[in-house]
Structures are given as structure tokens and as C-alpha cells.
C-alpha positions in Angstrom: 108.7 112.1 102.1 111.8 112.9 100.2 113.1 110.5 97.4 116.5 109.6 97.9 119.4 108.6 95.9 120.3 105.7 98.6 121.2 102.1 99.4 120.1 99.8 102.2 122.0 97.2 104.0 122.4 95.0 107.4 125.2 95.3 109.5 125.0 92.0 112.2 126.0 93.0 115.5 126.3 89.4 117.0 128.8 87.0 115.5 128.2 85.0 112.4 130.0 84.5 109.2 129.0 84.5 105.4 130.5 82.3 103.1 130.4 82.0 99.2 129.9 78.8 97.7 130.3 78.6 93.8 129.4 76.2 91.8 131.1 75.7 88.3 128.7 75.6 85.2 128.9 76.4 81.5 125.7 78.5 81.5 125.8 82.0 83.0 124.0 82.3 86.3 122.6 85.1 88.1 124.9 86.4 90.7 122.4 85.7 93.4 121.5 82.1 92.3 120.7 79.6 94.6 123.5 77.7 96.1 126.0 80.9 94.7 125.8 82.3 98.4 125.2 80.7 101.3 122.6 81.8 103.9 124.7 84.0 106.7 124.3 81.6 109.6 125.8 82.8 113.0 128.5 80.8 114.5 129.5 80.9 118.3 132.3 83.6 118.7 132.8 84.3 115.1 132.3 88.1 113.8 129.6 88.6 111.0 131.2 89.6 107.7 129.3 90.5 104.4 132.2 90.8 102.4 131.9 87.5 100.4 128.3 88.3 99.5 129.5 91.6 98.7 132.0 90.8 96.4 129.5 88.6 94.7 126.5 90.8 94.3 128.0 94.4 93.9 129.0 93.9 90.1 125.3 93.8 89.5 124.5 97.1 90.9 125.2 100.3 88.5 125.3 103.9 88.6 122.6 105.8 87.0 123.3 109.4 85.7 121.3 111.7 83.3 122.0 115.0 81.3 119.2 117.4 81.2 118.5 120.6 79.7 116.3 123.1 81.8 114.5 125.9 80.0 113.7 128.6 82.7 112.3 132.0 82.1 114.2 135.0 83.5 112.8 137.3 86.2 111.7 140.9 84.2 114.3 143.5 84.5 113.1 145.7 87.2 115.0 148.6 85.5 113.5 148.3 82.6 112.2 151.6 81.2 114.6 153.7 83.3 117.9 155.0 82.6 119.5 151.9 84.3 117.7 149.5 82.0 120.6 149.0 79.8 123.0 148.7 82.3 121.1 145.8 83.7 119.9 144.4 80.3 121.3 141.0 81.1 118.6 140.6 84.0 116.1 140.0 81.4 113.7 142.4 79.3 110.2 143.1 79.8 108.9 139.6 78.8 111.3 137.9 80.8 113.0 136.0 77.9 113.8 132.0 78.5 117.2 130.9 79.3 119.0 127.2 79.0 121.1 125.7 81.5 122.3 122.2 82.0 121.4 119.9 84.6 121.9 116.3 85.9 120.7 113.5 88.2 122.4 110.6 89.5 120.8 107.5 91.2 121.4 103.6 91.3 120.1 100.7 89.7 120.8 96.8 89.2 121.0 94.3 86.4 118.2 91.8 86.2 119.5 90.2 83.0 122.6 89.1 81.1 121.7 91.4 78.0 121.5 94.7 80.1 118.0 95.2 81.5 118.6 97.5 84.3 115.9 98.3 87.3 115.8 101.8 88.8 113.5 104.3 90.2 111.7 106.4 87.8 112.4 109.7 89.5 116.1 108.9 88.9 115.7 109.2 85.2 112.7 111.9 85.3 113.2 115.8 84.5 114.6 117.1 87.8 112.9 120.6 87.5 110.2 122.2 85.6 111.0 123.0 82.1 113.6 120.5 82.0 114.3 117.4 79.3 116.4 114.3 79.6 118.7 114.2 77.0 120.9 111.2 77.5 121.0 108.5 80.6 124.2 106.9 81.0 124.8 103.6 82.9 128.1 102.8 84.6 129.3 99.3 85.9 131.1 98.7 89.0 134.5 98.3 86.4 133.6 101.7 85.3 132.6 100.9 81.7 129.9 102.9 80.6 126.8 102.3 78.4 123.9 104.3 77.1 120.7 103.4 77.9 117.0 103.7 76.5 113.8 103.8 78.4 111.8 100.2 77.9 109.2 101.4 80.2 108.7 103.7 83.5 105.8 104.5 85.8 105.4 107.5 88.1 102.9 106.0 90.5 105.0 103.1 91.4 108.3 105.1 90.8 109.8 102.3 88.7 111.8 102.3 85.5 113.2 99.6 83.2 116.3 100.4 81.4 118.3 98.8 78.8 121.8 98.8 77.7 123.4 97.1 74.5 125.9 94.7 76.2 125.7 90.9 77.0 127.5 88.4 79.3 126.8 90.9 82.3 126.5 90.2 86.1 123.0 90.2 87.3 120.8 89.6 90.1 117.3 87.6 90.8 114.1 88.8 92.4 113.3 87.2 96.0 110.0 86.8 97.6 109.3 89.8 99.7 105.9 88.5 101.1 108.1 86.3 103.0 110.1 89.2 105.0 109.4 89.6 108.5 109.7 92.7 110.9 113.6 92.3 112.4 115.0 90.4 109.9 118.6 91.6 108.4 118.8 93.4 105.0 121.7 94.6 102.8 121.9 97.0 100.1 124.4 98.1 97.8 124.0 101.7 95.8 125.8 105.0 94.9 125.3 107.4 97.7 126.5 110.9 96.5 128.4 109.5 93.5 130.9 107.9 95.7 130.7 104.7 94.0 129.8 101.3 95.3 128.8 101.4 99.1 127.3 99.0 101.4 124.7 99.9 104.5 123.2 97.3 106.6 120.1 97.4 109.0 116.9 95.5 109.6 113.2 95.8 108.4 111.5 98.0 110.8 107.8 97.3 109.2 106.3 95.6 106.0 103.7 97.1 104.1 104.1 100.3 105.5 101.4 103.1 104.4 102.9 106.4 103.9 99.9 108.6 103.3 100.8 109.3 99.6 97.8 107.4 98.3 97.6 105.4 95.2 98.2 102.0 94.0 101.5 101.3 95.7 101.5 102.9 98.8 103.3 100.0 100.8 106.8 99.9 101.6 109.2 97.9 103.3 110.7 100.4 105.8 114.2 99.9 107.2 116.4 101.5 109.8 119.6 101.1 107.1 120.9 104.3 106.3 119.5 105.9 102.9 121.1 108.8 101.5 120.7 110.6 98.1 122.1 109.1 95.2 120.9 105.7 96.4 117.6 105.8 94.7 116.7 102.6 92.6 119.4 100.4 94.3 118.4 96.8 95.5 117.5 95.7 98.8 119.0 92.2 99.6 118.0 89.4 101.9 121.0 87.6 103.8 120.7 84.7 100.9 121.4 87.5 98.4 117.8 87.6 96.9 116.5 91.3 95.9 113.4 91.6 98.0 113.2 95.7 97.5 114.0 98.6 95.3 115.0 101.5 97.7 113.0 104.7 97.0 112.5 107.1 99.6 113.4 108.6 103.1 111.6 110.4 105.7 113.1 113.4 106.9 112.5 117.1 107.6 116.4 118.2 107.0 117.0 115.7 103.7 119.5 113.5 105.7 119.3 109.9 107.1 117.4 109.6 110.5 116.9 105.8 109.9 113.6 105.6 108.4 114.0 104.7 105.0 111.8 103.0 102.6 112.2 100.2 99.6 109.4 99.3 97.3 108.7 95.5 97.7 109.8 92.8 95.2 106.3 91.4 95.4 105.3 94.8 93.9 108.0 95.9 91.7 108.7 92.4 90.0 105.6 92.3 88.0 105.6 95.8 86.8 109.2 95.3 85.7 108.1 92.2 83.9 105.0 93.9 82.2 107.7 96.6 80.8 109.9 93.7 79.6 106.9 92.2 77.9 106.0 95.3 75.9 103.0 96.0 78.1 101.4 98.8 79.9 100.2 99.5 83.5 96.7 100.1 83.7 94.8 101.0 86.9 91.2 101.5 88.0 89.5 104.7 88.1 85.9 105.9 89.1 86.0 109.7 89.0 85.5 111.0 92.6 87.4 113.3 94.9 87.7 111.8 98.3 86.9 114.4 101.2 88.9 112.4 103.5 88.5 109.6 106.5 85.5 109.4 109.2 87.3 111.2 112.0 85.9 112.3 115.2 84.2 115.4 113.8 82.6 113.7 110.8 81.5 110.8 112.7 80.0 113.2 115.4 78.4 114.9 112.4 77.1 111.9 110.7 76.0 109.6 113.7 78.3 107.0 112.4 81.2 105.2 113.9 84.6 106.6 113.8 86.9 105.3 111.0 83.9 104.0 109.3 85.4 104.4 105.6 86.1 107.7 103.7 83.8 110.4 102.3 83.0 111.2 98.8 83.6 115.1 98.1 83.1 115.5 94.7 81.6 112.9 91.9 82.9 113.7 88.2 79.6 114.3 86.0 79.0 111.5 83.7 81.8 109.4 85.3 81.8 105.9 86.1 81.0 106.6 90.0 78.2 109.1 88.9 76.6 106.4 86.4 76.9 103.8 89.3 75.2 106.0 91.4 77.6 107.1 94.1 76.6 110.6 95.4 78.6 113.7 97.2 78.5 112.9 100.9 78.5 109.1 100.8 80.8 107.2 103.0 82.4 104.4 101.1 82.9 101.5 103.8 84.0 98.5 101.5 85.1 97.8 98.0 84.1 94.2 97.0 84.1 93.2 100.6 87.1 94.8 101.6 86.7 97.5 104.4 88.1 100.9 103.8 90.6 101.9 106.4 93.4 103.8 107.1 96.2 101.3 106.1 93.5 100.3 103.0 92.7 103.5 101.7 89.8 104.1 99.3 92.5 105.3 96.7 94.3 102.2 97.3 91.4 99.9 96.7 90.3 101.7 93.6 93.8 102.0 91.9 93.9 97.9 92.1 90.5 97.4 90.8 90.9 95.7 87.2 89.5 98.3 84.5 86.5 97.0 82.5 85.2 95.0 85.7 82.4 96.2 87.9 83.1 96.6 91.2 80.5 96.6 94.2 80.8 99.8 96.9 79.2 99.5 100.1 78.4 103.1 101.5 76.5 104.7 104.3 74.2 107.3 102.7 72.2 109.2 105.4 73.2 106.7 108.1 71.8 103.8 106.0 73.6 100.9 104.2 73.5 101.2 100.4 75.3 99.0 97.6 76.1 100.1 94.1 77.8 98.7 91.2 80.3 100.8 89.6 82.1 100.0 86.1 85.7 100.3 86.7 87.6 102.3 84.1 91.3 102.9 83.0 92.8 105.7 85.3 94.1 108.8 82.9 97.8 109.6 82.7 99.1 111.9 85.9 99.6 114.6 83.4 96.0 114.4 82.4 94.9 114.2 85.9 97.2 117.4 86.4 95.8 119.6 83.7 92.2 118.5 84.7 93.0 119.7 88.3 94.9 122.8 87.2 91.8 123.5 84.8 89.5 123.4 88.0 91.7 125.1 90.6 92.7 128.1 89.2 91.1 130.2 92.3 90.4 130.1 96.0 90.5 126.9 97.8 90.8 125.6 101.4 94.3 124.5 101.5 95.3 123.5 105.1 93.5 126.3 106.7 89.6 126.4 105.7 89.3 130.0 107.0 92.4 131.2 104.4 92.0 132.2 101.3 88.6 133.2 99.6 87.0 133.7 96.3 85.1 136.8 97.3 86.8 140.3 97.2 88.7 139.6 100.1 86.8 142.4 102.5 86.7 140.3 105.6 84.9 143.1 107.5 81.6 142.7 105.7 81.9 138.5 106.1 81.1 138.5 110.2 77.7 140.4 111.9 77.1 140.6 115.5 75.3 137.4 117.0 72.3 136.3 115.7 69.9 133.9 117.6 67.8 133.1 114.3 70.5 132.1 111.9 71.2 128.3 112.2 74.9 127.9 112.9 75.3 131.4 112.8 74.9 131.5 108.8 73.0 133.4 106.7 72.7 132.0 103.3 70.9 132.5 100.1 70.2 130.5 96.9 73.2 130.6 94.7 72.1 132.3 91.1 73.9 132.3 87.9 74.8 135.8 88.7 76.0 135.3 91.7 78.2 132.1 90.6 80.1 134.5 88.1 80.6 137.1 90.9 82.2 134.6 93.5 84.4 132.8 90.9 82.3 129.6 91.1 81.5 126.9 88.2 78.5 127.5 87.0 77.8 123.6 87.6 78.0 124.1 91.5 74.5 124.3 93.2 74.1 125.1 97.0 73.3 127.8 99.1 76.0 130.8 99.5 77.0 132.7 102.8 75.7 136.1 103.2 76.9 136.4 106.7 78.6 134.6 109.4 78.0 135.4 113.0 81.2 136.5 114.7 80.4 134.4 117.9 79.8 131.1 116.2 81.9 128.2 115.5 81.7 128.8 112.1 83.7 131.9 112.3 87.1 131.6 111.3 86.4 128.5 109.5 83.8 129.9 106.6 83.2 133.4 105.3 81.0 135.3 103.1 80.9 134.1 99.3 81.8 130.1 100.3 79.0 128.0 99.0 77.4 125.2 101.2 76.2 122.4 98.7 75.4 119.7 101.2 74.7 119.3 104.9 75.8 115.8 106.5 75.5 114.4 102.8 72.2 116.0 102.1 72.0 118.4 99.0 70.7 122.0 99.7 69.5 124.3 97.6 67.6 126.8 99.5 67.7 128.4 103.0 64.8 126.5 103.8 66.6 123.3 102.8 69.5 124.2 104.6 67.7 125.0 108.1 65.5 121.8 107.6 68.9 119.5 107.5 70.5 121.5 110.5 67.3 121.3 112.4 67.1 117.5 112.0 70.5 117.2 113.2 70.0 119.4 116.2 66.6 117.0 117.1 68.8 113.7 116.6 71.2 114.9 119.3 74.1 115.7 116.8 77.0 118.2 118.7 77.7 119.5 115.1 77.0 119.1 111.5 79.4 118.4 108.4 79.2 120.9 105.5 80.3 120.3 102.1 81.8 123.6 101.2 82.8 125.2 97.7 85.1 128.0 97.7 85.9 129.7 94.3 87.1 127.0 91.9 89.1 125.2 94.4 88.5 121.4 95.4 85.2 121.2 98.0 85.9 120.6 101.1 84.0 119.0 104.5 83.9 121.4 107.2 82.3 120.5 110.7 80.7 123.4 112.5 79.0 123.1 116.1 75.3 123.6 116.2 74.7 126.6 118.4 
């Protein structure tokens, strides 16, 4: 997914006209006040035109630009300490002294009040690189008047921000009801792509409540085929009555260019957040302190003996966190939260994020194939910066990444991680208890409990997935602490006719991962 500085709009191929009905009034009205814009209704044989609608709405759409300072550390001078060191001294010394350079960003936004409240995307006004600082934000109206803006509120999770400029009598638009939008509806958008000035594009709604897989409380978008390009982020998406039904945010593209798949934050999502900012409030989301091991796919379902897509696996429970206090365990499969099914379209992360902090939520789980219910007191989710620091503090070595067989917390000697075929080692793995000394040697946190892999049968399914020094903490959701524990659970799975087991594996200080391994 790529953030886009883009706009979205609709080009009607059939015949129709859009007319503008202006109603005189002494009080200032929104540009899209009911009656100010007549719905675009096709007339037989007449070509469609959005000209009157655009002329009325465009003054409320603005350009947003930032000036930034980026501090970067220079690469060390490779000639330092040699006769050429002084000649190439400008490349940086031994320490790679930091240097400053100027940066900028460009996007779109729209006015929602005559006194200068502006809606845009958070990423439009956020630092554009590591080490960057935003020095100023400038809002430019369609008449080229410029104003310095201040940030009233911003939220990285929803990718929304509210700015304020000091002005009065400004053109503005109002929110519409995105919940009434349907697939196939025409949409119109106006924005500032590539800094070209006001630009209009057109398209239809391709999907509503589209899940992009990013997770979180706001992974629900209006998808459109309208052209969205860099520079249009934060611009409004209008229906044919001139109502703002979305805030253009992202594109799906492998090249960075528009391929007809763009996404807008629905007005039903954006409006309450923006109103919270305007009222001086803060956005809070639910948090229970777990790491998700993924959905119950074919491998997990076969190993656990439960239906496919029956929920999501818990890979880690934060010690003394809300989930731990409520009784949720590693290896549990969460199937429902407060009666709402956990599905691909309604993920565990999405449901938890939308829980109200301070309430108690009921979690229906499968534990060892048996249904269990636990009550968890929902906490307030820490900021992204706090969570990122916690992740960086834990994930400083090892980790599975995309390939469970790649990377290692051991000494990297792969020749000693596999052995000739053995008929006695369950799954082709020999294991031993994880002692404090072994934990220190392989770089595993002292809180981790389980069995450490000593050898891997080269002919087993585990070869290429696991290696020496990986730690198995659970088998099919059952914690294992000794080789006897490990062998017993594998034997039980085999006796039950399971074709494979699901191992929860810790590698170094990376995040734990579920690894399916076929039973020999």
C-alpha cells in the first residue's frame, strides 16, 4: 500500500447534466448546502458535465505544503587514516558527523468551516523521513492566498489530521453520509496532484468497507477506480450531491503510479475523529497486550483439528497485561469478541482496537479444541511511538521474518543444525530443556520457557523450517518444558490422526511464530 497525494472523482459516460441552484441568504452557507447543488440527473441525449458542481466545490479544496529539516548522519570516510583522508574529508570523519538538509511535502485538504478548519491526512503533515522535523505548514487556497496553519489534532492510526488557519468568511463543505454509499455509485474528487493546482478526476465506488490487511481500528476504506496520484492525499471524495463521503488516502500500486485502485477514508470514520479534535478531545482505542500469530489457515486447522478460518491465534501474551490478567493464553484461538466473529474481514486487531477502554470484553476462544470464555478488562492502547520502542527493545536479534528458515539466533553454523535420519526423534527434532545458561548463549530472553532444538533430521519436514537453537514453547497450544512434554503432545496429535502439529517457536529476541511441521 502506498500513500498518495491524490484526488478522486467521477466521469459519467452516459448523458446527464449537473445544474447549480443558488439560494440567496444573508448567512454564509457551506458550498455543498442542500439546494446549493442539484443532483446530477441524466437527461436523454444530453452530455454529462460536472462543471457547475466543480465551480462551486473547488474553492473549499486547498493545497497543503510543509517545510522540514532533515538531520542525517554522514557515512564514515572510507579513506580516514590513509594518505587520502584529508583529500576526501568532506565525506565525513570516523564518526560520520550529522548533516542538515531541507525537505518538503505536498498534499491536499479541504475546509469544513468558514473560520478555517482544514481536514487532511496525517501523513501529509508528518515528517517525511527519519530524523526529520516539520518546521511549518502552509495552506494555499484556490485564489492563491497563503496561510500558516497550526495542528489542532492528528492521529497516525486513522491517518487523519485537523489544521486551523486564521481567517474568516472562507468557502467550506460539509460531511455526507458514507454509510449510504453503494458499489457502482459515481464519485467526484478535487485535489492538488503533483502541485499542479486544482485537478478533478472521476470514477465509481469499487468496494465499500474494503479491508487492506494493514490491521488496526480503521482498516475499512472506500475503494474507487478514480485516478489517485501523488499529491492528492487529504483531498475530498464527493458524491453527486456534493457531499464529502471520503478523504482520499492511499493507492495500491507496485510502481507508484495509478492503476485504478485507490482508497478513501469513509466520512463515517473521519467525521467523529475530526469532531473529537475540534472539541479538544483525544482518540483512545482498546488494548489487551497480545501478539497475533495469524488466522487459522489450512495448516493450523489441520494441526489443531478445528475448522479453517475459525479465528486468530495468540502467539504472545504480555506478562501482567490485560489479556494475561483475564486468563488468555498463548496458543488460544480467539473466535469471537463480545459476540462478534473474528474473521478475515473483521480481524482480532480491528475488534480489539474498537473496544472502549475501561470496559470488560468477553472473548470466546478455543483452547485445546474446547470452547472457553474469558473476560478481559480493556486498557487504553499506548501510542505508536511507545509500542515501537517496546518492539525495538524486544526484537534486536533473530526473528523469523517472511521465511521461518532464514536468520538465526545461534552461531550460524548450519552444518551442525541437521543430522542423518533418525526414527526415534519426534518430528525429526531432538530437544532439551531451556536452561538460563542456554538462554544467554543463544540470545533468548530469560522469561522464555520451553525446549531448545539440539538437532534437526535432514530428511524431516522440519528441516528448512527450523534449526538448532530455536526454542519450542508450545505444541498445538500446549506449553512444553521438557523433552517428555514435547514427545507426549506430538504422540497425542499422531494418535488423534492429525497430519501435522503447530509449533510455537521463539528465535533469538524476535517475535514468536507458529510453524506447522508434518508428523513423520
